[in-house]
C-alpha positions in Angstrom: 118.0 89.4 76.8 119.0 92.9 77.7 122.3 94.0 76.3 124.6 95.9 78.7 126.1 98.7 76.5 128.4 101.6 77.3 125.4 103.9 76.8 123.2 101.9 79.2 126.0 101.9 81.8 126.6 105.6 81.4 122.9 106.4 81.9 122.9 104.2 85.1 126.0 106.1 86.3 124.2 109.4 85.8 121.2 108.3 87.9 123.5 106.9 90.7 125.6 110.1 90.7 122.7 112.6 90.7 120.6 110.5 93.1 117.4 112.5 92.3 114.6 112.4 89.7 115.9 113.6 86.3 114.3 114.8 83.1 115.5 113.1 79.9 117.4 116.3 78.9 119.1 116.2 82.3 120.1 112.6 81.8 121.4 113.4 78.3 123.5 116.3 79.6 125.0 114.1 82.4 125.6 111.3 80.0 127.4 113.6 77.5 129.9 114.6 80.2 130.8 110.9 80.5 130.3 109.7 77.0 130.4 112.8 74.7 129.2 111.0 71.5 125.9 109.7 73.1 122.8 110.7 71.2 119.6 112.2 72.5 117.6 109.4 70.8 119.7 106.8 72.4 119.0 108.3 75.8 115.3 108.3 75.2 115.4 104.7 73.9 117.4 103.6 76.9 115.0 105.4 79.4 112.0 103.7 77.7 113.7 100.2 77.9 114.9 100.8 81.5 111.3 101.8 82.6 109.9 98.7 80.9 112.4 96.6 82.8 111.4 98.2 86.1 114.8 99.8 86.7 113.5 103.3 86.7 110.1 104.8 87.3 108.4 107.9 86.0 107.9 110.9 88.4 105.1 113.0 87.0 103.7 116.1 88.7 101.2 118.6 87.3 103.0 121.5 85.8 106.3 119.7 85.8 108.2 117.8 83.0 108.3 114.0 83.3 111.2 112.8 85.2 112.7 109.4 85.9 114.3 108.0 89.1 116.1 104.8 90.0 113.7 102.3 91.6 114.3 102.0 95.4 112.8 100.0 98.1 113.2 102.9 100.5 110.1 105.1 100.9 110.8 108.7 100.1 109.1 112.0 99.4 110.1 114.6 96.9 111.1 118.2 97.3 110.5 120.6 94.4 112.5 123.8 94.3 110.1 126.7 93.4 112.9 128.6 91.7 114.8 126.1 89.5 112.0 123.4 89.3 114.5 120.6 90.1 113.1 117.7 92.1 115.1 116.1 94.9 114.5 112.9 97.0 113.8 113.3 100.7 114.1 110.4 103.0 111.2 110.5 105.4 109.9 108.3 108.3 106.4 107.2 107.4 104.1 106.3 110.2 102.1 103.1 110.0 98.9 104.5 108.5 96.0 102.2 107.7 94.2 103.3 104.6 90.9 101.9 103.5 90.2 102.8 99.9 86.6 103.1 98.7 84.8 100.0 97.6 86.2 98.7 94.3 89.4 100.8 94.4 92.8 99.3 94.6 95.5 101.4 96.3 98.9 101.0 94.5 100.9 103.7 96.0 101.1 107.2 97.5 103.2 110.4 96.9 104.3 113.2 99.3 105.7 116.4 97.9 107.3 119.3 99.7 108.1 122.7 98.1 110.6 125.3 98.9 114.0 126.6 97.7 117.1 124.4 97.1 120.5 125.5 98.4 121.7 126.6 95.0 118.7 129.0 94.5 118.6 130.3 98.1 
């Protein structure tokens, strides 16, 4: 049974407030603003547990640090700012594309990434 702790609820609040993929240090900084005594190890442990439970998923791009985002049923792409390296969610309309993977392959997902400059770095 998963315990709902103040730390867990605080981390969930950070994800809901930011609404974008976050690195563990970004989650830690956001959580500290809400719960100043939270520890970095606690954040990492909670992220690991939340990922194992399927609440969050890793977002991992080459040359970028691992980030986590809240699991959503809505298909979305990501936008990476070339100046600050932050990653943002983009809601996109996906056409109905039929993909036939090579024999023996199992398709489990897809990823679309856009690059540019965010409003803060513009």
